[in-house]
C-alpha positions in Angstrom: 15.4 6.6 -33.2 12.7 8.1 -30.6 9.0 8.5 -31.9 8.5 11.6 -33.7 5.1 12.6 -31.7 3.6 15.7 -30.6 4.2 16.4 -27.1 0.8 16.4 -25.2 -0.1 19.6 -23.2 -1.9 17.4 -20.7 0.5 15.6 -18.1 -0.5 12.1 -18.9 0.3 11.2 -15.0 -0.1 7.2 -14.8 1.5 6.7 -11.1 -1.7 6.7 -8.4 -0.2 4.0 -6.9 2.4 6.9 -5.7 0.0 9.4 -4.7 -3.1 11.3 -6.0 -4.1 15.0 -6.6 -6.9 16.1 -3.6 -10.3 16.1 -4.7 -11.8 19.5 -5.0 -14.3 18.6 -2.9 -11.9 17.6 0.0 -10.0 20.9 -0.5 -13.5 22.4 0.3 -14.0 20.9 3.5 -10.6 21.5 4.9 -10.5 25.1 4.1 -12.3 26.6 6.9 -9.9 24.9 9.5 -6.8 26.8 7.9 -7.8 29.9 9.1 -11.4 30.2 10.7 -11.4 27.1 13.0 -7.7 26.9 13.7 -8.0 26.4 17.5 -5.6 23.9 19.4 -8.0 20.5 20.1 -7.2 20.1 23.6 -8.1 23.6 24.5 -11.1 24.2 26.9 -12.6 27.2 24.7 -15.0 27.6 22.5 -12.2 27.7 19.4 -10.2 24.6 20.8 -13.6 22.8 20.7 -14.7 23.5 17.5 -11.6 22.1 16.4 -11.8 18.5 18.8 -15.6 18.5 17.7 -14.6 18.4 14.3 -12.1 15.3 14.7 -14.1 13.5 16.7 -16.9 13.8 13.8 -14.3 12.6 11.3 -13.5 9.6 13.5 -17.2 8.9 13.9 -17.4 9.0 9.8 -14.6 7.1 9.1 -15.7 4.2 11.9 -19.1 4.2 9.9 -16.7 3.3 6.5 -14.8 0.6 8.3 -17.7 -0.8 10.5 -15.8 -0.4 13.8 -15.8 1.4 16.7 -14.9 5.6 16.5 -12.2 4.5 19.9 -10.5 2.1 17.5 -9.1 4.8 14.9 -5.7 6.4 15.9 -4.8 9.6 13.5 -1.0 9.5 12.3 0.9 10.9 9.8 0.5 8.9 7.0 0.9 5.1 6.4 4.3 4.6 7.2 4.0 6.0 10.7 0.7 3.9 11.0 2.7 0.6 9.9 5.5 1.3 12.4 3.3 2.1 15.2 1.5 -1.2 14.5 4.7 -2.9 14.6 6.9 -1.5 16.9 4.2 -0.4 19.2 3.0 -4.6 20.0 6.4 -5.8 19.8 7.4 -3.7 22.4 4.3 -4.0 24.4 5.2 -8.0 24.5 8.6 -7.1 25.3 7.7 -5.0 28.8 5.7 -8.3 29.5 8.7 -10.2 28.9 10.1 -8.2 31.7 7.5 -8.7 34.1 7.2 -12.5 33.4 10.3 -14.0 31.8 8.9 -17.6 31.6 7.2 -15.9 28.3 8.6 -17.2 25.2 11.1 -15.0 23.0 9.2 -12.8 20.4 9.0 -14.1 16.9 7.3 -12.1 14.0 6.0 -13.1 10.3 6.1 -11.1 7.2 6.5 -11.8 3.5 9.2 -10.8 1.1 6.9 -8.5 -1.1 6.1 -6.0 1.6 6.1 -2.3 1.5 9.8 -1.2 2.7 8.0 0.5 5.7 7.1 -3.3 7.1 10.5 -4.7 6.0 12.4 -1.9 7.3 10.5 -2.1 10.5 11.4 -5.9 10.7 15.1 -5.5 10.0 15.3 -2.9 12.5 13.4 -5.4 15.2 15.7 -8.4 14.1 18.9 -5.8 15.4 16.7 -5.5 18.9 17.2 -9.5 19.0 13.9 -10.4 17.8 13.4 -13.6 15.6 11.8 -12.6 12.1 10.6 -14.9 9.6 9.6 -13.8 5.9 7.6 -16.3 3.9 7.2 -16.7 0.1 5.1 -16.0 -2.6 4.2 -17.6 -5.7 4.5 -16.1 -9.2 1.6 -13.8 -9.5 2.4 -12.6 -5.8 0.1 -14.4 -3.4 1.3 -15.9 -0.2 2.2 -19.2 0.6 -0.5 -19.7 2.9 1.0 -23.2 4.0 4.2 -21.8 4.3 2.6 -18.9 6.4 0.9 -21.2 9.1 4.1 -23.9 9.7 5.8 -20.7 10.5 4.1 -20.3 13.6 6.2 -20.9 16.7 5.3 -20.6 20.6 6.9 -17.4 20.3 5.0 -15.9 17.5 2.8 -12.4 18.5 2.6 -10.6 14.9 1.8 -11.5 11.2 2.1 -8.6 8.9 1.0 -8.9 5.5 -0.2 -6.2 2.7 -3.7 -6.6 1.3 -2.7 -5.0 -2.2 0.8 -4.9 -3.2 1.7 -1.3 -4.1 3.9 -2.8 -7.0 2.1 -5.6 -8.5 -1.4 -5.1 -7.7 -2.0 -8.5 -6.4 -5.1 -8.6 -3.9 -4.6 -11.3 -1.0 -7.2 -13.0 1.0 -6.6 -11.5 4.4 -10.2 -12.2 5.9 -9.3 -15.9 5.0 -5.9 -15.5 6.6 -7.8 -13.9 9.9 -10.1 -16.8 10.1 -7.8 -19.7 10.2 -5.9 -17.7 12.5 -8.6 -17.0 14.7 -9.0 -21.3 14.8 -5.4 -21.2 15.5 -5.3 -18.5 18.7 -7.8 -20.3 20.1 -6.1 -23.5 20.2 -3.0 -21.1 21.8 -5.2 -19.7 24.1 -5.8 -23.3 26.0 -2.2 -24.0 25.7 -1.2 -20.7 27.7 0.7 -19.6 24.4 0.5 -15.4 23.4 -2.4 -14.8 20.6 -0.8 -14.1 17.0 -2.1 -10.6 15.8 -2.6 -9.7 12.4 -1.8 -6.5 11.3 -2.4 -5.5 7.1 -1.1 -2.8 5.2 -3.9 -1.3 3.3 -2.8 1.9 1.8 -3.2 0.9 -1.7 -6.9 -1.2 -0.5 -8.5 1.8 0.5 -10.0 3.2 -2.9 -10.7 -0.2 -4.4 -11.6 -2.6 -1.7 -14.6 -3.1 0.7 -13.2 -1.5 4.0 -15.5 -3.2 6.5 -12.8 -4.2 8.8 -15.5 -6.4 10.7 -15.8 -8.8 7.9 -11.9 -8.4 7.1 -10.8 -9.8 10.7 -7.8 -8.2 11.0 -6.2 -6.7 14.3 -4.5 -3.7 13.2 -4.9 -2.2 9.8 -3.1 0.6 8.6 -4.7 3.6 5.9 -3.6 6.9 4.7 -4.9 9.5 3.0 -2.7 10.2 0.1 -3.9 7.4 -2.0 -7.4 8.1 -2.1 -7.5 12.1 -3.3 -7.2 13.0 0.1 -3.5 15.2 1.8 -0.4 13.5 2.2 1.2 13.2 5.5 -2.2 11.8 7.2 -3.2 8.3 8.0 -4.8 6.0 10.6 -4.1 2.9 12.5 -7.3 0.6 13.5 -6.7 -1.3 16.5 -9.1 -3.7 17.7 -10.6 -3.1 21.3 -8.8 -4.7 24.2 -5.4 -4.8 22.2 -2.3 -3.2 23.6 0.4 -1.4 21.9 3.1 1.1 23.1 3.5 4.6 21.4 6.1 5.7 19.3 5.3 9.2 20.3 5.5 10.5 23.9 4.0 14.3 24.9 0.3 15.1 25.8 -1.1 12.3 25.0 -3.4 13.0 22.3 -5.3 9.6 20.5 -5.8 7.7 23.9 -2.3 8.4 24.0 -0.7 6.3 21.5 0.3 9.3 19.3 0.8 12.6 20.7 1.1 15.9 18.8 -1.7 19.0 18.3 -3.9 17.0 15.9 -3.6 18.0 12.2 -7.1 18.7 12.3 -7.7 20.2 8.3 -6.1 16.6 7.3 -8.2 14.6 9.5 -11.4 16.5 8.4 -9.9 16.0 4.7 -9.1 12.2 5.4 -13.0 11.2 6.4 -14.5 13.0 3.3 -11.9 11.8 1.0 -12.5 8.0 2.4 -16.3 8.5 2.0 -16.0 9.2 -1.8 -14.0 7.1 -2.5 -15.7 4.0 -0.6 -19.3 5.7 -2.8 -17.6 5.6 -6.0 -15.3 2.4 -5.6 -17.6 -0.2 -7.5 -18.3 2.0 -10.5 -15.1 3.7 -10.6 -13.2 -0.1 -10.1 -15.3 -1.3 -13.7 -14.2 1.4 -15.4 -10.6 1.3 -14.5 -10.2 -2.2 -15.1 -11.5 -1.5 -18.4 -8.9 0.9 -19.0 -6.3 -1.5 -17.6 -7.1 -4.4 -19.6 -7.0 -2.9 -22.9 -4.0 -1.3 -22.3 -2.3 -4.3 -21.1 -3.5 -6.3 -24.3 -2.2 -3.3 -26.5 1.4 -3.2 -24.6 2.2 -6.9 -24.7 1.5 -7.0 -28.5 3.4 -3.8 -29.0 6.4 -4.6 -27.1 8.3 -8.3 -28.0 9.0 -9.8 -24.8 7.1 -7.7 -22.2 6.7 -9.8 -19.2 3.1 -9.1 -17.2 3.7 -9.0 -13.3 1.3 -10.1 -10.8 -1.8 -11.8 -11.4 -3.4 -12.5 -15.1 -5.3 -9.5 -16.1 -8.8 -11.6 -17.5 -9.1 -13.7 -14.5 -9.6 -10.4 -12.5 -13.3 -9.0 -12.0 -15.6 -7.2 -9.5 -16.9 -10.7 -8.3 -13.4 -12.0 -7.9 -11.1 -9.4 -7.4 -7.3 -10.7 -7.4 -5.5 -7.5 -9.0 -5.9 -4.0 -8.2 -8.2 -2.3 -11.2 -5.9 0.5 -11.9 -2.4 -1.6 -12.0 0.0 -2.6 -14.5 3.6 -3.8 -13.7 5.5 -4.9 -16.8 9.1 -6.2 -17.1 11.0 -5.5 -20.1 14.2 -6.9 -20.3 17.5 -5.0 -21.9 16.7 -1.6 -20.4 16.7 0.0 -17.2 13.6 1.0 -15.6 14.6 4.2 -14.7 16.0 5.3 -17.9 12.6 4.5 -19.6 11.1 7.0 -17.1 13.2 9.6 -17.9 12.8 9.6 -21.6 8.9 9.3 -21.1 9.1 12.3 -19.2 9.7 14.7 -22.0 6.8 13.1 -23.8 4.9 14.2 -20.5 4.4 11.0 -19.5 4.6 9.8 -15.6 5.2 6.5 -14.9 6.9 4.6 -11.9 9.8 1.8 -11.7 8.0 0.4 -8.7 7.3 1.6 -5.0 7.7 5.7 -5.3 9.7 5.1 -1.7 12.2 3.3 -3.3 12.7 5.0 -6.8 15.8 6.8 -6.1 17.1 3.3 -5.1 19.3 1.4 -7.6 18.6 -1.9 -6.6 16.2 -4.1 -8.7 12.7 -4.3 -6.9 12.4 -6.6 -4.4 8.8 -7.4 -4.9 9.8 -8.6 -8.8 12.6 -10.7 -7.9 10.5 -12.4 -5.1 8.3 -13.4 -8.1 10.9 -15.4 -9.6 12.4 -13.0 -12.2 16.0 -12.6 -13.0 17.6 -9.4 -12.3 17.7 -8.1 -15.5 13.7 -8.1 -15.5 13.6 -7.0 -12.1 15.8 -3.9 -13.2 13.4 -3.3 -16.3 10.1 -2.7 -14.6 7.7 -0.3 -14.9 4.3 0.2 -12.7 1.8 1.9 -14.6 -1.4 2.9 -12.4 -4.5 4.6 -13.3 -7.0 7.5 -11.8 -9.8 9.2 -12.0 -8.3 11.3 -14.4 -7.0 8.9 -16.7 -8.9 8.6 -20.5 -8.4 6.1 -23.1 -7.5 8.9 -25.5 -4.4 9.2 -23.0 -3.5 5.8 -23.2 -3.8 5.8 -27.1 -1.2 8.6 -26.7 0.7 6.6 -24.3 1.0 3.5 -27.2 2.4 5.8 -29.8 5.2 6.8 -27.6 6.1 3.7 -25.3 7.0 1.0 -27.7 9.4 3.0 -29.5 11.4 4.4 -27.0 11.7 0.8 -25.6 12.9 -0.2 -28.9 15.3 3.1 -29.3 16.7 1.6 -25.8 17.4 -1.8 -26.7 18.7 -1.0 -29.7 21.6 1.0 -27.5 21.9 -1.4 -25.1 21.9 -4.8 -26.6 24.3 -6.6 -28.7 23.7 -7.5 -32.2 21.9 -10.6 -31.3 19.3 -9.0 -29.1 16.5 -11.2 -30.2 18.1 -14.3 -28.9 19.3 -12.4 -25.4 15.9 -11.4 -25.0 14.6 -15.0 -25.6 16.9 -16.4 -23.2 15.8 -13.5 -20.2 
């Protein structure tokens, strides 16, 4: 029997890793650029130059947050385009060099088994173009195998692309430590006349929770987007370190330093800059609040649902001083159920959760991230991701705890054989 609980009038939205509502202050700063300052930034008359000034002011604000140069920021239509521009742009720039100098080694690129599909599918596409690829493993909590990573570097290695904070299990990688070690490797490669290994990181999930000082991070290419930090969708950026050569994906009028042609989305760029400033100002205080809610809910759920398995780093080992997991992220595998079915059963109670990456929710295959942790396919199929945000309150989580265990119990009763307890222990 399903729980008989009065439906919440409020939507209990627990999928902030997928997207966030636009902040009211962000909407306010965007509004004038829809109708009043609507000029094309490439136009030389006053209306166009007002739009151009707004873009450059936003670029400077973002550069201040990221501790980089304004000219190192390329605006894109979201995180996926940013990732593709980084990967394809770098590889194709190298391939262009090999045509002039056939003695250059064949390109080789490295990523991990837990990347967002924007990275994985880009790598698969390049593999079809005869680029060699390597995918490194992770441990049971989702941390990269550092020894395997550096051992994978070959003479032709030109790119390593690694996610900063995982979108499914929240694992935060030590990108700054990787970049520091890679810098030493590149010094040695320079002496051997080998191409430098460029480090790209997908920071889309990290931007609301982690310090975005890119000078400290040390990556050469960083992808960020606005929709994860209460900004507009289809808005992102690529940080490209000065002196690094990449080729564009989109050709046209030569906007964004000839790397991203097309009339700029002025309102969204302005909104992105403001959203990023707000997120970084409130980051530490909001992290503490979300971490408390996460640990409270996680402990309650693990007690309430038999054989529930937490995916990703241990909750208690994560703190402001030792960030191992995004403060708003929970991911559980529940044997004996399908994650999609659970998600649909919770929807009538006005509860919104996810099964994994929002970009792959429509798919039927188990999460590649959960499988990479060493989980069984049954556990991977029964995965739900719960992510908190600014509107999440303790009473919302208490409401979910009244419903979720009962729904899981009912789904298991229907799906599993009579000896379900023995089955769950084996899984």
